C-alpha positions as CSV (number, residue, x, y, z in Angstrom):
1,M,146.9,88.7,-74.3
2,T,148.6,90.8,-77.0
3,G,151.4,93.2,-76.4
4,H,149.1,96.1,-76.9
5,D,146.8,94.8,-74.1
6,E,149.7,94.4,-71.7
7,L,150.8,98.0,-72.3
8,A,147.3,99.3,-71.7
9,L,147.1,97.3,-68.4
10,L,150.5,98.6,-67.3
11,S,149.5,102.1,-68.2
12,Q,146.3,101.7,-66.1
13,S,148.3,100.4,-63.1
14,F,150.6,103.4,-63.4
15,D,147.7,105.8,-63.5
16,Q,146.2,104.2,-60.4
17,M,149.5,104.4,-58.6
18,A,149.8,108.0,-59.6
19,D,146.3,108.8,-58.3
20,A,147.1,107.0,-55.0
21,V,150.4,108.9,-54.6
22,A,148.6,112.2,-55.4
23,A,145.9,111.4,-52.8
24,Q,148.5,110.6,-50.2
25,Q,150.4,113.8,-51.0
26,R,147.1,115.8,-50.8
27,Q,146.3,114.2,-47.4
28,L,149.8,114.9,-46.1
29,R,149.6,118.5,-47.4
30,E,146.2,118.9,-45.7
31,Q,147.6,117.5,-42.4
32,G,150.6,119.8,-42.6
33,E,148.3,122.8,-43.3
34,Y,146.1,121.7,-40.3
35,I,149.2,121.4,-38.0
36,A,150.4,124.8,-39.2
37,L,147.0,126.2,-38.5
38,L,147.1,124.8,-35.0
39,L,150.5,126.3,-34.4
40,D,149.5,129.6,-35.9
41,S,146.2,129.8,-33.8
42,T,147.5,128.8,-30.4
43,A,148.0,131.6,-27.8
44,E,151.1,129.9,-26.4
45,A,154.5,130.8,-27.9
46,I,156.1,127.8,-29.6
47,Y,159.5,127.4,-31.1
48,G,161.8,124.5,-32.1
49,V,165.5,124.1,-31.8
50,D,168.0,121.6,-33.0
51,T,170.6,119.9,-30.8
52,E,172.9,122.9,-31.1
53,G,170.2,125.3,-30.0
54,I,169.6,126.8,-33.4
55,C,166.0,127.9,-34.0
56,T,164.2,125.7,-36.6
57,F,160.7,127.2,-36.4
58,V,158.5,129.7,-34.5
59,N,154.8,130.3,-34.4
60,P,153.1,133.7,-34.7
61,A,152.4,133.9,-30.9
62,C,156.1,133.5,-30.3
63,L,156.9,136.4,-32.7
64,R,154.2,138.6,-31.2
65,I,155.2,138.0,-27.5
66,L,158.9,138.6,-28.3
67,G,158.3,141.6,-30.5
68,Y,159.8,140.3,-33.8
69,A,158.2,140.9,-37.1
70,N,159.5,138.1,-39.3
71,T,160.2,134.4,-38.8
72,G,163.6,134.9,-40.3
73,D,164.5,137.1,-37.4
74,L,164.7,133.9,-35.2
75,V,164.9,130.9,-37.5
76,G,168.5,130.0,-38.1
77,Q,169.7,131.9,-35.1
78,S,170.9,130.8,-31.6
79,I,167.6,131.2,-29.7
80,H,169.5,131.3,-26.4
81,N,171.6,134.2,-27.5
82,L,168.5,136.1,-28.7
83,I,165.9,135.6,-25.9
84,H,167.5,133.7,-23.0
85,H,171.0,135.2,-22.7
86,S,170.6,136.9,-19.2
87,Y,169.0,136.5,-15.8
88,A,166.4,139.0,-14.7
89,D,169.1,141.1,-12.9
90,G,171.1,141.3,-16.0
91,R,173.8,138.8,-15.1
92,P,174.8,136.6,-18.1
93,Y,173.0,133.3,-18.4
94,P,175.5,130.7,-19.7
95,K,174.2,128.6,-22.5
96,E,175.6,125.5,-20.7
97,A,173.3,126.2,-17.8
98,C,170.2,126.6,-19.9
99,R,167.5,124.1,-18.9
100,V,166.4,123.6,-22.6
101,R,169.7,121.8,-23.1
102,L,168.3,119.0,-20.9
103,S,166.0,118.3,-23.8
104,T,168.3,118.9,-26.7
105,R,171.3,117.0,-25.3
106,Q,169.9,114.5,-22.7
107,G,166.4,113.9,-24.0
108,Q,164.8,115.1,-20.8
109,I,161.6,117.1,-20.3
110,A,162.5,120.5,-18.7
111,H,160.3,123.1,-16.9
112,A,160.9,126.5,-15.3
113,D,158.8,129.4,-14.0
114,D,161.6,131.4,-12.4
115,E,163.4,132.8,-15.4
116,V,162.9,135.6,-18.0
117,H,162.9,136.0,-21.8
118,W,164.2,139.0,-23.6
119,R,162.2,140.9,-26.2
120,A,163.5,142.4,-29.4
121,D,163.5,145.9,-27.8
122,G,165.8,144.7,-25.0
123,S,163.1,144.5,-22.3
124,S,162.5,141.3,-20.3
125,F,159.5,139.6,-18.9
126,P,158.9,136.6,-16.6
127,V,158.0,133.3,-18.3
128,E,157.0,129.8,-17.6
129,Y,158.2,127.3,-20.2
130,W,158.2,123.6,-21.0
131,S,160.8,121.9,-23.2
132,H,160.2,118.5,-24.7
133,P,162.8,116.5,-26.7
134,M,162.1,115.7,-30.4
135,Y,163.1,112.4,-32.0
136,R,163.2,111.2,-35.6
137,D,163.6,107.5,-36.3
138,G,164.7,107.1,-32.6
139,R,167.4,109.8,-32.9
140,L,167.3,113.0,-30.8
141,I,167.1,115.9,-33.2
142,G,166.3,118.8,-30.9
143,A,163.4,120.1,-28.8
144,V,160.1,121.9,-29.0
145,V,159.6,124.7,-26.4
146,T,156.4,126.3,-25.3
147,F,156.2,129.4,-23.1
148,I,153.8,131.9,-21.7
149,D,154.2,135.4,-20.3
150,I,153.5,135.3,-16.5
151,T,153.9,139.0,-15.8
152,E,150.4,139.3,-14.3
153,R,150.9,136.1,-12.2
154,K,154.2,137.5,-10.8
155,Q,152.5,140.8,-10.0
156,V,149.7,139.1,-8.1
157,E,152.3,136.9,-6.3
158,E,154.3,140.0,-5.3
159,E,151.1,141.8,-4.1
160,L,150.2,138.7,-2.0
161,R,153.7,138.6,-0.6
162,R,153.5,142.3,0.4
163,Y,150.0,141.7,1.8
164,R,151.3,138.7,3.9
165,E,154.2,140.8,5.2
166,H,151.7,143.5,6.1
167,L,149.5,141.0,7.9
168,E,152.5,139.5,9.7
169,E,153.4,143.0,10.9
170,M,149.8,143.7,12.0
171,V,149.7,140.3,13.8
172,Q,153.0,141.1,15.6
173,S,151.7,144.6,16.5
174,R,148.4,143.3,17.7
175,T,150.1,140.5,19.6
176,A,152.3,143.0,21.4
177,E,149.2,145.1,22.2
178,L,147.3,142.1,23.4
179,K,150.2,141.1,25.6
180,T,150.2,144.6,27.1
181,V,146.5,144.5,27.6
182,N,146.6,141.1,29.3
183,Q,149.3,142.3,31.6
184,E,147.2,145.3,32.5
185,L,144.1,143.2,33.0
186,E,146.0,140.8,35.2
187,S,147.3,143.7,37.3
188,F,143.8,145.2,37.4
189,A,142.2,141.9,38.3
190,Y,144.7,141.4,41.1
191,S,144.2,144.9,42.4
192,V,140.4,144.6,42.2
193,S,140.3,141.2,43.9
194,H,142.7,142.5,46.6
195,D,140.7,145.7,47.1
196,L,137.4,143.8,47.2
197,R,138.5,140.9,49.4
198,A,139.9,143.1,52.2
199,P,136.5,144.8,53.0
200,L,134.7,141.5,52.4
201,R,136.9,139.8,55.0
202,S,136.3,142.7,57.4
203,I,132.5,142.5,56.9
204,D,132.4,138.7,57.3
205,G,134.8,138.8,60.2
206,F,133.1,141.5,62.2
207,S,129.7,139.9,61.5
208,Q,131.1,136.7,62.9
209,V,132.4,138.5,66.0
210,L,129.0,140.1,66.5
211,L,127.3,136.7,66.3
212,E,129.8,134.9,68.6
213,D,130.6,137.6,71.1
214,H,127.4,139.6,71.2
215,G,124.8,137.2,69.9
216,E,122.9,137.2,73.2
217,Q,122.3,141.0,73.0
218,I,120.9,140.7,69.4
219,D,117.4,139.5,68.8
220,A,116.6,136.7,66.3
221,T,115.9,139.1,63.5
222,G,119.3,140.8,63.9
223,R,121.1,137.5,64.0
224,D,119.3,136.4,60.9
225,H,120.4,139.6,59.1
226,L,123.9,139.0,60.2
227,Q,123.8,135.5,58.9
228,R,122.6,136.8,55.6
229,V,125.4,139.4,55.5
230,R,128.0,136.7,56.1
231,A,126.4,134.4,53.4
232,A,126.4,137.3,50.9
233,T,130.1,138.2,51.6
234,Q,131.1,134.6,51.2
235,R,129.2,134.3,47.9
236,M,130.9,137.4,46.7
237,S,134.3,136.1,47.7
238,A,133.7,132.8,45.9
239,L,132.5,134.8,42.8
240,I,135.8,136.8,42.8
241,D,137.8,133.6,43.1
242,D,135.9,132.1,40.1
243,L,136.3,135.2,38.0
244,L,140.0,135.2,38.6
245,K,140.3,131.6,37.7
246,L,138.3,132.2,34.5
247,S,140.6,135.1,33.6
248,R,143.7,133.1,34.2
249,L,142.4,130.3,31.9
250,S,142.5,132.7,28.9
251,R,146.1,133.7,29.5
252,A,147.6,130.4,30.7
253,T,150.1,128.8,28.3
254,L,148.9,125.3,27.3
255,Q,151.3,122.5,28.4
256,P,150.2,119.5,26.2
257,E,150.9,116.0,27.4
258,A,149.2,112.6,27.4
259,V,146.4,112.9,30.0
260,D,144.4,110.0,31.4
261,L,140.9,111.5,31.6
262,S,139.6,108.3,33.3
263,A,142.1,108.6,36.1
264,L,141.3,112.3,36.6
265,A,137.5,111.7,36.7
266,Q,137.9,108.8,39.1
267,D,140.0,110.9,41.4
268,I,137.6,113.8,41.4
269,L,134.6,111.5,42.1
270,N,136.5,109.8,44.9
271,H,137.0,113.2,46.6
272,L,133.3,114.0,46.2
273,H,132.4,110.7,47.8
274,E,134.8,111.4,50.7
275,A,133.3,114.8,51.2
276,E,129.8,113.4,51.5
277,P,130.0,109.8,52.4
278,E,126.4,109.6,53.5
279,R,125.1,110.3,49.9
280,P,124.1,107.1,48.0
281,V,125.6,108.0,44.6
282,I,126.6,105.4,42.1
283,S,129.4,106.6,39.9
284,Q,130.9,104.9,36.8
285,V,134.0,105.8,34.9
286,M,135.0,104.3,31.5
287,P,138.6,103.2,31.7
288,G,141.4,104.0,29.3
289,L,140.3,107.4,28.0
290,L,143.6,109.1,27.1
291,V,143.9,112.4,25.3
292,Q,146.6,115.0,24.4
293,G,146.0,118.2,26.4
294,D,146.9,120.4,29.4
295,R,146.4,118.3,32.5
296,G,145.7,121.2,34.8
297,L,143.1,122.8,32.6
298,L,141.4,119.5,31.8
299,Q,141.2,118.8,35.5
300,V,139.5,122.1,36.0
301,A,136.9,121.3,33.3
302,L,136.2,117.8,34.8
303,E,135.9,119.2,38.3
304,N,133.2,121.6,37.2
305,L,131.3,119.1,35.1
306,L,131.4,116.3,37.7
307,G,130.9,118.8,40.5
308,N,127.7,120.0,38.8
309,A,126.5,116.4,38.2
310,W,127.1,115.8,42.0
311,K,125.4,119.0,43.0
312,Y,122.3,118.8,40.7
313,S,121.6,115.1,41.6
314,A,121.6,115.8,45.3
315,K,117.8,115.7,45.5
316,T,117.6,112.4,43.5
317,G,116.9,109.3,45.6
318,Q,119.4,107.0,43.8
319,A,121.8,109.4,42.1
320,R,123.9,108.1,39.2
321,I,126.9,109.9,37.6
322,E,128.7,108.5,34.6
323,F,131.8,109.6,32.7
324,G,132.6,108.0,29.4
325,S,133.1,108.3,25.7
326,T,131.1,107.6,22.5
327,D,131.9,107.8,18.8
328,Q,130.7,110.5,16.5
329,D,131.8,110.6,12.8
330,G,134.8,108.5,13.7
331,A,136.0,110.9,16.5
332,P,135.7,110.4,20.3
333,V,133.1,112.5,22.1
334,Y,133.4,112.5,25.9
335,F,130.5,113.0,28.3
336,V,129.4,113.5,31.9
337,R,125.9,112.2,32.6
338,D,123.7,112.4,35.7
339,N,120.1,111.6,36.5
340,G,119.5,114.8,38.6
341,A,117.4,117.9,38.2
342,G,118.1,118.5,34.5
343,F,117.0,121.8,32.8
344,D,114.8,123.1,30.0
345,M,116.6,122.8,26.6
346,A,114.9,126.0,25.6
347,H,117.5,127.8,27.8
348,A,120.5,125.7,26.6
349,G,121.9,128.7,24.8
350,K,122.5,130.5,28.1
351,L,124.3,127.6,29.7
352,F,127.9,128.5,29.0
353,G,127.7,132.3,29.6
354,A,129.2,133.8,32.8
355,F,126.7,134.4,35.6
356,Q,124.1,132.3,33.8
357,R,122.1,130.1,36.2
358,L,119.1,127.9,35.2
359,H,118.2,127.1,38.9
360,H,117.5,129.5,41.8
361,R,120.3,129.9,44.4
362,D,117.9,128.6,47.0
363,E,117.8,125.3,45.2
364,F,121.4,124.8,44.3
365,E,124.4,126.9,45.3
366,G,126.8,128.3,42.7
367,T,128.4,131.4,41.2
368,G,127.4,130.8,37.5
369,I,131.0,130.7,36.4
370,G,131.6,126.9,36.2
371,L,130.3,126.1,32.8
372,A,131.8,129.3,31.3
373,T,135.1,127.9,32.7
374,V,134.5,124.5,31.1
375,Q,133.8,126.1,27.7
376,R,136.9,128.2,27.9
377,V,139.1,125.1,28.6
378,I,137.5,123.1,25.8
379,H,137.8,125.9,23.3
380,R,141.5,126.3,24.2
381,H,141.9,122.7,23.3
382,G,140.3,123.2,19.9
383,G,137.1,121.3,20.9
384,R,133.5,122.2,21.6
385,V,131.0,121.5,24.4
386,W,127.2,121.1,24.4
387,A,124.5,119.6,26.6
388,E,121.3,117.6,26.3
389,S,118.7,117.5,29.1
390,A,115.1,117.5,30.2
391,I,113.6,118.8,33.5
392,G,113.7,116.1,36.1
393,Q,115.5,113.6,33.8
394,G,119.1,114.6,34.4
395,A,121.6,116.1,32.0
396,T,124.5,115.0,29.7
397,F,127.3,117.3,28.9
398,F,129.4,116.4,25.8
399,F,132.8,117.7,24.8
400,T,135.4,117.0,22.1
401,L,139.2,117.3,22.3
402,G,142.2,116.0,20.2
403,Q,142.7,112.5,19.0
404,P,143.3,109.8,21.7
405,V,146.8,108.6,22.3
406,S,148.0,105.1,22.9
407,V,148.7,103.8,26.4
408,P,152.4,103.8,27.1
409,G,154.0,100.4,27.1
């Protein structure tokens, strides 16, 4: 190869290298233009600072939000002294306390949403900002900060705060009113029960005197009428007692504790057996059913449920009553089951209303308050109660409560 050929080859290599360098420069320029376009197009304000807090660049959104016209108004200046110099109340915000310094001096990411920035016209606005450290060749050279105006968010938060305060005031006012109404209702209930019981006792007492002391002078029809009068007054007295109990359930303060439902149910059934030892009733109680609740109220609920099971199975040859628990969606569901008279499920919606009876008084005695009482107790424990039944096939009453508790060691 001649010297001329070598020079030509070398010239060609230089040309190729120049083309490659030009291509790389063009690519870098396009990338830079694209990055600049991204910074110019974003709605978030962005600025950069060096390790001394001097502004190195800003994007158009930053200028617009802060009210500056030119990049030179910020670049080269202490950004803290321009936009971050004071708290919202006007107190000076020391540069040493600025959270952005966590990024520029310690290389940490910083975030705040409880501070303000200051515009060129001297007004302030609430901001949320994020500060990220910038490195070059492993050396910390400053930080890039993005921020947004959160004026609308703060206004909504303030409106919500005022609304909550208003609601709290309303709740306190309504609570006080409700307390007064409850006290008045309690006084009224006591007065009514006292005023009603006195004449009822007189009617029942004088009817009894007539039957015992003057029964021979009264014919059979008269004695029957007097017996009906006594039965009616006793039913009315029982109804008043049950209504008062139902009223007290709504006002009583819950006293939660670990309650052994199994022990309560067994004790109630034992008393029912003792009251009617001649009845061939098979009763079964699942052991170890512990819950968190008010012992007194839960006893009232079980007395009504088990008492109903006992009552409505009275005409069944071999009566069975069961208290237990099953699982539904991972939570315990308690039940009282009997094989007694049952009822038509078409009327199930009436079961838990006061004075609602699905059987005639001649068939089964009762005031119609028991299941309303049960529902009140269960609802006060945050649970629910329902029933399944068929005529002549008995009934099952289900209820839920809180989570079971462990047996004490």
